[in-house]
NUBAFI-895235 format. One record per residue (C-alpha): residue number from 1; residue in one letter; x, y, z. Coordinates in steps of 0.1 Angstrom, whole numbers, plus 5000, padded with zeros to 4 digits. Example, Ala and Ser with C-alpha at 12.3 -4.5 7.8 and 13.67 -1.06 7.14 Angstrom:
2
    i  aa  east  north    up
    1   A  5123   4955  5078
    2   S  5137   4989  5071
***
This chain:
608
    i  aa  east  north    up
    1   I  4605   3687  8804
    2   S  4638   3698  8790
    3   D  4667   3701  8814
    4   Q  4671   3738  8807
    5   T  4642   3760  8816
    6   I  4637   3788  8791
    7   G  4630   3823  8806
    8   F  4600   3837  8787
    9   D  4611   3874  8785
   10   Q  4632   3876  8753
   11   N  4605   3897  8734
   12   L  4587   3912  8764
   13   A  4591   3946  8781
   14   P  4592   3942  8819
   15   F  4557   3942  8833
   16   P  4554   3976  8851
   17   L  4532   3964  8880
   18   L  4550   3947  8909
   19   P  4532   3922  8931
   20   T  4519   3935  8964
   21   E  4532   3922  8997
   22   A  4499   3904  9001
   23   S  4505   3885  8969
   24   K  4539   3874  8981
   25   L  4524   3862  9014
   26   A  4497   3843  8996
   27   F  4520   3823  8974
   28   R  4544   3816  9003
   29   T  4573   3816  8978
   30   N  4605   3835  8973
   31   G  4622   3843  8940
   32   M  4590   3844  8920
   33   D  4590   3869  8890
   34   Y  4555   3883  8887
   35   R  4564   3902  8855
   36   R  4570   3871  8834
   37   Q  4559   3836  8826
   38   N  4581   3804  8826
   39   L  4582   3784  8794
   40   F  4588   3746  8795
   41   L  4591   3722  8766
   42   T  4582   3685  8768
   43   Q  4608   3660  8758
   44   G  4613   3660  8720
   45   T  4598   3694  8714
   46   S  4619   3720  8697
   47   W  4617   3758  8701
   48   G  4610   3763  8664
   49   I  4577   3744  8667
   50   V  4564   3764  8696
   51   K  4579   3798  8689
   52   K  4548   3812  8672
   53   S  4525   3799  8700
   54   A  4547   3814  8726
   55   G  4546   3848  8710
   56   Q  4508   3847  8708
   57   L  4505   3838  8745
   58   A  4529   3865  8757
   59   G  4501   3889  8764
   60   L  4486   3866  8791
   61   T  4512   3879  8816
   62   H  4492   3910  8822
   63   A  4459   3891  8826
   64   Y  4475   3866  8850
   65   H  4488   3895  8872
   66   R  4453   3910  8874
   67   L  4438   3877  8884
   68   N  4464   3874  8912
   69   E  4455   3909  8925
   70   M  4418   3898  8926
   71   S  4425   3864  8943
   72   L  4455   3870  8965
   73   Y  4451   3841  8989
   74   T  4438   3814  8966
   75   I  4457   3811  8933
   76   L  4490   3793  8934
   77   W  4498   3790  8896
   78   H  4483   3799  8862
   79   H  4493   3777  8834
   80   T  4485   3770  8797
   81   S  4496   3737  8780
   82   L  4493   3731  8743
   83   E  4493   3699  8722
   84   N  4525   3710  8704
   85   G  4545   3705  8737
   86   L  4545   3741  8750
   87   H  4538   3745  8787
   88   L  4536   3781  8802
   89   T  4533   3789  8839
   90   Y  4529   3821  8859
   91   P  4546   3835  8879
   92   A  4581   3826  8866
   93   G  4605   3809  8889
   94   N  4591   3774  8895
   95   V  4610   3743  8887
   96   L  4593   3711  8875
   97   P  4606   3675  8876
   98   K  4622   3663  8843
   99   E  4596   3635  8840
  100   F  4567   3659  8843
  101   D  4544   3659  8812
  102   P  4513   3681  8815
  103   M  4495   3662  8787
  104   K  4494   3631  8810
  105   R  4480   3649  8840
  106   N  4445   3642  8852
  107   W  4434   3679  8849
  108   Y  4446   3680  8813
  109   L  4429   3648  8802
  110   L  4396   3657  8821
  111   A  4394   3692  8804
  112   K  4402   3676  8770
  113   S  4374   3651  8773
  114   T  4348   3673  8791
  115   P  4331   3704  8778
  116   G  4331   3736  8799
  117   I  4350   3743  8831
  118   V  4361   3712  8851
  119   W  4375   3707  8886
  120   S  4402   3681  8893
  121   E  4405   3661  8924
  122   P  4430   3673  8949
  123   Y  4466   3664  8942
  124   T  4502   3674  8951
  125   D  4518   3703  8932
  126   A  4549   3690  8912
  127   S  4570   3721  8920
  128   T  4561   3730  8956
  129   G  4547   3698  8971
  130   D  4516   3717  8983
  131   P  4481   3702  8982
  132   I  4462   3718  8953
  133   L  4433   3714  8929
  134   T  4431   3726  8893
  135   I  4402   3744  8876
  136   S  4407   3740  8839
  137   T  4390   3742  8805
  138   A  4399   3732  8769
  139   V  4414   3758  8744
  140   Y  4405   3756  8708
  141   S  4421   3771  8677
  142   P  4401   3794  8654
  143   D  4391   3765  8632
  144   G  4377   3746  8661
  145   R  4405   3721  8666
  146   F  4415   3712  8702
  147   A  4447   3732  8709
  148   G  4453   3726  8746
  149   V  4442   3733  8782
  150   T  4444   3764  8804
  151   G  4440   3763  8841
  152   I  4443   3778  8876
  153   D  4459   3759  8905
  154   M  4442   3767  8938
  155   Y  4461   3761  8971
  156   L  4437   3741  8992
  157   P  4443   3754  9027
  158   S  4439   3790  9014
  159   I  4403   3784  9003
  160   F  4393   3788  9040
  161   D  4416   3817  9048
  162   W  4386   3841  9045
  163   L  4366   3822  9071
  164   Q  4370   3838  9106
  165   L  4349   3819  9131
  166   N  4337   3833  9165
  167   P  4363   3821  9191
  168   A  4334   3814  9214
  169   W  4322   3784  9193
  170   S  4351   3777  9168
  171   E  4367   3750  9189
  172   G  4361   3717  9172
  173   A  4344   3734  9142
  174   E  4352   3722  9107
  175   G  4346   3738  9074
  176   M  4349   3717  9042
  177   L  4342   3714  9005
  178   I  4322   3683  8996
  179   A  4316   3665  8963
  180   R  4288   3642  8953
  181   I  4301   3608  8941
  182   R  4276   3585  8924
  183   E  4282   3547  8928
  184   G  4254   3530  8909
  185   D  4221   3539  8926
  186   S  4238   3551  8958
  187   L  4253   3585  8967
  188   R  4285   3590  8986
  189   I  4298   3624  8999
  190   Q  4335   3629  8996
  191   I  4354   3656  9015
  192   F  4372   3675  8988
  193   A  4390   3700  9010
  194   R  4389   3711  9046
  195   M  4401   3736  9071
  196   N  4435   3728  9085
  197   Y  4443   3704  9056
  198   Q  4472   3682  9065
  199   E  4490   3655  9046
  200   D  4521   3641  9062
  201   S  4536   3624  9032
  202   R  4529   3635  8996
  203   H  4544   3628  8962
  204   W  4535   3648  8932
  205   D  4529   3618  8910
  206   K  4504   3601  8934
  207   P  4468   3612  8941
  208   L  4458   3625  8975
  209   E  4435   3602  8995
  210   L  4401   3617  9000
  211   E  4379   3610  9031
  212   S  4343   3600  9028
  213   L  4318   3619  9050
  214   K  4296   3600  9074
  215   S  4276   3602  9107
  216   E  4265   3578  9134
  217   D  4229   3590  9130
  218   T  4221   3570  9099
  219   A  4185   3582  9095
  220   L  4194   3619  9098
  221   F  4224   3614  9075
  222   A  4202   3598  9049
  223   G  4181   3629  9049
  224   F  4212   3650  9045
  225   L  4222   3629  9015
  226   A  4188   3634  9000
  227   D  4191   3672  9003
  228   V  4226   3671  8987
  229   A  4213   3649  8959
  230   A  4184   3673  8952
  231   G  4207   3704  8955
  232   K  4189   3717  8986
  233   S  4206   3738  9013
  234   G  4198   3734  9050
  235   I  4207   3729  9087
  236   R  4206   3696  9105
  237   I  4216   3684  9140
  238   M  4234   3650  9141
  239   R  4266   3635  9153
  240   Y  4299   3639  9136
  241   K  4328   3618  9149
  242   G  4307   3608  9179
  243   R  4298   3644  9189
  244   K  4264   3661  9186
  245   S  4269   3688  9160
  246   I  4251   3714  9139
  247   W  4256   3708  9102
  248   T  4251   3738  9079
  249   Y  4253   3731  9042
  250   Q  4248   3750  9009
  251   T  4244   3728  8978
  252   S  4234   3733  8942
  253   L  4229   3710  8913
  254   D  4248   3735  8891
  255   Y  4281   3729  8909
  256   Q  4303   3698  8915
  257   I  4316   3712  8948
  258   N  4295   3724  8977
  259   T  4302   3738  9012
  260   L  4296   3724  9046
  261   M  4302   3738  9081
  262   I  4301   3715  9112
  263   V  4300   3731  9146
  264   P  4297   3712  9179
  265   Y  4263   3716  9194
  266   D  4277   3723  9229
  267   N  4296   3753  9216
  268   Y  4264   3768  9203
  269   M  4244   3762  9235
  270   H  4272   3776  9256
  271   L  4271   3808  9235
  272   V  4233   3810  9238
  273   D  4235   3806  9277
  274   Q  4261   3833  9279
  275   T  4241   3857  9257
  276   E  4209   3852  9276
  277   K  4226   3860  9309
  278   I  4242   3891  9295
  279   I  4210   3904  9280
  280   W  4190   3898  9312
  281   R  4217   3916  9333
  282   N  4219   3946  9311
  283   S  4182   3950  9300
  284   Q  4170   3968  9332
  285   D  4199   3993  9333
  286   F  4195   3999  9295
  287   L  4158   4008  9300
  288   I  4165   4033  9328
  289   Y  4193   4049  9308
  290   S  4172   4050  9276
  291   V  4144   4069  9294
  292   M  4168   4095  9309
  293   I  4187   4100  9277
  294   G  4154   4103  9257
  295   L  4141   4131  9280
  296   L  4174   4149  9278
  297   V  4174   4148  9240
  298   I  4139   4162  9238
  299   V  4148   4191  9260
  300   V  4180   4199  9241
  301   V  4162   4196  9207
  302   V  4135   4221  9218
  303   I  4161   4246  9230
  304   V  4183   4243  9200
  305   S  4154   4245  9175
  306   V  4142   4278  9190
  307   K  4176   4294  9189
  308   R  4186   4283  9154
  309   A  4153   4289  9136
  310   K  4165   4322  9122
  311   S  4201   4311  9116
  312   F  4186   4285  9091
  313   T  4168   4310  9068
  314   D  4198   4332  9058
  315   P  4222   4304  9047
  316   I  4193   4287  9028
  317   N  4186   4320  9010
  318   N  4223   4323  9001
  319   L  4223   4288  8987
  320   A  4192   4295  8967
  321   L  4206   4327  8951
  322   A  4239   4310  8943
  323   G  4220   4281  8927
  324   K  4200   4304  8905
  325   S  4233   4321  8893
  326   L  4249   4287  8886
  327   S  4218   4276  8866
  328   E  4222   4307  8844
  329   G  4258   4298  8835
  330   D  4277   4317  8861
  331   Y  4304   4291  8871
  332   D  4319   4315  8896
  333   A  4288   4316  8917
  334   Q  4296   4310  8954
  335   A  4274   4305  8985
  336   R  4287   4324  9015
  337   V  4277   4303  9045
  338   N  4297   4303  9078
  339   T  4275   4284  9102
  340   G  4300   4258  9111
  341   D  4275   4230  9106
  342   E  4260   4208  9079
  343   L  4247   4238  9060
  344   Q  4283   4251  9057
  345   Q  4294   4217  9045
  346   L  4266   4217  9019
  347   A  4277   4252  9008
  348   E  4313   4240  9005
  349   V  4302   4211  8983
  350   F  4281   4235  8962
  351   N  4310   4259  8957
  352   Q  4330   4230  8941
  353   I  4303   4224  8915
  354   G  4309   4255  8894
  355   P  4346   4249  8887
  356   K  4339   4212  8880
  357   L  4312   4221  8855
  358   R  4336   4245  8838
  359   E  4362   4217  8835
  360   H  4335   4193  8823
  361   E  4325   4218  8796
  362   K  4361   4222  8785
  363   M  4365   4184  8783
  364   Q  4333   4181  8762
  365   N  4346   4208  8739
  366   A  4380   4189  8736
  367   L  4362   4157  8729
  368   E  4341   4173  8702
  369   L  4372   4188  8686
  370   A  4389   4154  8687
  371   R  4358   4138  8671
  372   I  4358   4163  8643
  373   V  4396   4158  8637
  374   Q  4392   4120  8637
  375   Q  4363   4121  8613
  376   R  4384   4142  8589
  377   L  4411   4115  8590
  378   L  4386   4090  8577
  379   P  4381   4089  8539
  380   K  4355   4115  8527
  381   E  4346   4091  8498
  382   A  4357   4058  8484
  383   P  4380   4059  8453
  384   K  4364   4054  8419
  385   I  4382   4024  8403
  386   E  4371   4006  8372
  387   G  4357   3971  8380
  388   F  4351   3977  8417
  389   D  4324   3994  8439
  390   I  4340   4002  8473
  391   A  4325   4017  8504
  392   G  4333   4020  8541
  393   L  4314   4031  8572
  394   C  4324   4036  8608
  395   K  4302   4042  8639
  396   Y  4321   4050  8671
  397   S  4309   4039  8705
  398   D  4323   4071  8721
  399   E  4329   4106  8708
  400   T  4362   4092  8696
  401   G  4372   4056  8689
  402   G  4399   4032  8679
  403   D  4386   4018  8646
  404   Y  4403   4030  8614
  405   Y  4398   4024  8577
  406   D  4414   4040  8547
  407   F  4416   4039  8509
  408   I  4451   4048  8496
  409   Q  4460   4053  8460
  410   F  4493   4067  8448
  411   D  4492   4073  8411
  412   E  4529   4080  8409
  413   I  4535   4044  8421
  414   D  4508   4025  8402
  415   P  4475   4041  8392
  416   D  4459   4007  8387
  417   K  4461   3997  8423
  418   V  4443   4009  8455
  419   S  4450   3999  8491
  420   V  4420   3991  8513
  421   I  4429   3991  8550
  422   L  4409   3984  8582
  423   G  4424   3985  8617
  424   D  4412   3980  8652
  425   V  4431   3997  8680
  426   T  4429   3983  8716
  427   G  4403   4001  8736
  428   H  4385   4033  8725
  429   G  4383   4069  8735
  430   I  4409   4097  8732
  431   G  4439   4073  8737
  432   A  4428   4049  8710
  433   A  4420   4079  8687
  434   L  4455   4093  8691
  435   L  4471   4059  8684
  436   M  4449   4056  8653
  437   A  4460   4090  8639
  438   S  4497   4081  8644
  439   A  4492   4046  8628
  440   R  4475   4062  8598
  441   S  4506   4084  8592
  442   M  4531   4056  8597
  443   L  4512   4033  8573
  444   R  4509   4058  8545
  445   N  4547   4064  8548
  446   A  4554   4027  8547
  447   I  4534   4023  8515
  448   R  4552   4052  8498
  449   H  4586   4035  8505
  450   N  4577   3999  8497
  451   A  4557   4002  8465
  452   Y  4528   3978  8473
  453   D  4550   3950  8487
  454   L  4526   3940  8514
  455   S  4551   3919  8534
  456   K  4576   3948  8535
  457   I  4549   3974  8542
  458   M  4535   3954  8572
  459   Y  4571   3947  8585
  460   T  4581   3984  8584
  461   F  4548   3996  8599
  462   N  4550   3970  8627
  463   N  4585   3980  8637
  464   E  4577   4018  8637
  465   L  4545   4012  8657
  466   T  4563   3989  8683
  467   A  4589   4015  8689
  468   D  4564   4043  8695
  469   T  4537   4026  8716
  470   D  4534   4010  8750
  471   P  4535   3971  8752
  472   D  4498   3970  8762
  473   K  4487   3990  8731
  474   F  4485   3973  8697
  475   I  4465   3973  8665
  476   T  4449   3945  8645
  477   L  4450   3952  8607
  478   F  4437   3939  8575
  479   Y  4454   3952  8543
  480   A  4438   3944  8509
  481   L  4454   3955  8476
  482   L  4430   3957  8446
  483   D  4444   3955  8410
  484   R  4421   3970  8383
  485   K  4439   3953  8354
  486   G  4436   3918  8366
  487   K  4405   3924  8388
  488   T  4424   3907  8416
  489   I  4428   3911  8453
  490   S  4460   3904  8474
  491   W  4460   3907  8512
  492   A  4480   3905  8544
  493   T  4468   3906  8580
  494   G  4482   3917  8613
  495   G  4462   3896  8638
  496   H  4428   3908  8624
  497   D  4399   3886  8616
  498   P  4401   3874  8580
  499   A  4380   3892  8553
  500   I  4352   3871  8538
  501   L  4347   3866  8501
  502   L  4311   3859  8491
  503   K  4311   3843  8456
  504   K  4281   3852  8435
  505   S  4285   3819  8415
  506   G  4274   3791  8438
  507   G  4272   3812  8469
  508   E  4305   3799  8481
  509   T  4321   3817  8511
  510   I  4359   3820  8513
  511   M  4379   3832  8543
  512   L  4409   3854  8532
  513   K  4435   3842  8557
  514   S  4472   3849  8561
  515   E  4498   3846  8588
  516   G  4505   3877  8609
  517   V  4505   3888  8646
  518   P  4489   3920  8660
  519   M  4508   3952  8650
  520   G  4529   3970  8676
  521   F  4533   3940  8699
  522   V  4566   3923  8689
  523   P  4592   3939  8666
  524   N  4609   3922  8636
  525   M  4579   3900  8628
  526   N  4573   3887  8592
  527   F  4539   3890  8576
  528   E  4526   3867  8548
  529   Q  4513   3883  8516
  530   A  4484   3861  8502
  531   G  4469   3862  8467
  532   P  4464   3874  8441
  533   L  4429   3860  8439
  534   E  4409   3867  8408
  535   M  4374   3881  8414
  536   Q  4343   3876  8392
  537   S  4315   3901  8386
  538   G  4291   3901  8415
  539   D  4316   3888  8441
  540   I  4316   3907  8474
  541   V  4345   3911  8499
  542   V  4336   3920  8535
  543   I  4361   3934  8560
  544   G  4349   3943  8594
  545   T  4357   3947  8631
  546   D  4345   3926  8660
  547   G  4321   3954  8670
  548   I  4298   3939  8644
  549   W  4296   3902  8652
  550   E  4303   3905  8690
  551   A  4274   3931  8695
  552   E  4250   3916  8721
  553   N  4213   3922  8728
  554   E  4196   3921  8761
  555   A  4196   3883  8761
  556   E  4234   3884  8757
  557   E  4231   3869  8722
  558   M  4258   3880  8698
  559   F  4250   3894  8663
  560   G  4274   3868  8648
  561   K  4291   3865  8614
  562   E  4264   3842  8600
  563   R  4237   3869  8606
  564   M  4260   3895  8590
  565   M  4266   3874  8559
  566   K  4228   3868  8556
  567   V  4222   3906  8556
  568   I  4249   3911  8530
  569   S  4236   3882  8508
  570   E  4200   3896  8509
  571   N  4212   3930  8499
  572   S  4238   3920  8474
  573   H  4219   3937  8446
  574   H  4224   3971  8463
  575   S  4255   3993  8461
  576   A  4285   3988  8484
  577   H  4275   4019  8504
  578   Q  4239   4008  8508
  579   I  4251   3973  8520
  580   C  4274   3990  8546
  581   E  4245   4011  8559
  582   K  4222   3981  8561
  583   V  4247   3960  8581
  584   V  4252   3988  8607
  585   E  4214   3994  8608
  586   E  4208   3957  8616
  587   V  4235   3956  8643
  588   I  4220   3986  8661
  589   A  4185   3971  8659
  590   H  4199   3938  8673
  591   C  4213   3956  8704
  592   G  4179   3971  8711
  593   Q  4179   3994  8741
  594   L  4215   3985  8751
  595   P  4242   4011  8745
  596   Q  4268   4005  8718
  597   E  4298   3988  8736
  598   D  4324   3989  8708
  599   D  4332   4007  8676
  600   I  4314   3993  8644
  601   T  4334   3995  8612
  602   I  4328   3977  8579
  603   I  4342   3979  8543
  604   I  4324   3964  8513
  605   I  4342   3957  8480
  606   K  4319   3947  8453
  607   T  4331   3935  8419
  608   T  4311   3951  8390
***
């Protein structure tokens, strides 16, 4: 690690949520900055190499903070380490030894070589000296190459903070996490973590010594080992450290780590004896009091029922009349009930329904108006340009959404060129719709002033959007520029999935990639203009949002890009508009009875 720790806040607005007092207590640290991450570089790594990766991982700060709020007493650190030498930790403020290299740590090597989520063995934290274990998994780049490891460090003693044992039998009780260790044909149980974890001398570069679990009752312990090996849970009575104890364990073959609670048998029997005496002493008095109270309740109920029979009918009639008026659309209908009991409470709740229904109706009208306005912002029809058949289709998941597509052609700049744009705003609903409308205006203005220079257009648009939006709101964008004369396509992306070119000749599939981060996230970012790429007759370009390929059915199976490309290939002889309709139709059919979770937007460019 370099001598100078780099504060990771140069391009980030301060995170608005401050950590709670519970969070501060859980981490047992002072001086931690919960609004930022720390950035460390391994020896020989330069800032220029990792700058792009650092910018892409900036948004993890918000996610890390949310995880802390959910697991206040367990998580010590969040960290992400990449093969290029970048190491990020959250919260900011920790200091690591100079000789620390994350890529040589056991948790990194284990996650790199093992698929899925892996648990490390307990070890000592390099910055605090506390006993911890790491839950980690490998991270891969979009092309499938191994990129690094992300993980969560759990403070071992805090795993048992939630466990509050009854003081009557907690003396000598032990809770622990155990792990199955195979040694040839035999099975050994290792204590992974325990209550009151203590380690007198620890060094961050040396592993913690783990104790093996055993019992003097060898036959009973063999049965316990058989249960653990088979993933069975149960309760057994056998000795632990020479003392007769009750072993309660929960195991599963799906997990490496399982739970075990050992309580001295004498504690349990003492509690049973005390409970039996108390029950016997109080049972006779309880029966006498119960009979007396039961008779008294019966007498009171009879008297009250006779006196209140009539008082029930009038309030109920008032409620019925008010309910009828409300059903006929009278939101001012009120039930006048002053009985001072549950009926009055019911009437008060009823009287709140009318105003709330009126507000709901206003909200529905506002949403309908917003939907109409947003639909009018989308192109009414695709432009007619020689050599191309262009179409777009958008299906929102709410009344209003965050997806956006546009066809822009300025004859005064160049009548032979047309811009084809697709964007995806974070989230959906009214907020996403408003951001989409603002972005549409900014983008058209940027095109007018930069005359189809895609790099300049994206640069200008990104700066304007960053200045006008919150840090947690951004847009992914794909910008394609069609040229009628050369029958070519140029493109630039702002963090959006690349468009896909399906060649008619040979059926080759080409991903239209270019460098660019999401728009509105970091100012003064450069965007690469790719192309021009000459297209042949029958070639098809597909631009879409993740609402297509991430749509899931009831079996949680995604629609996927392969399925989308198969639908397009099978319908390539149809018009661009018909292809769009067929893709959306197949996505909806794939979801079945499940509601649409995200906006679905697709653009088809077909070379004629």
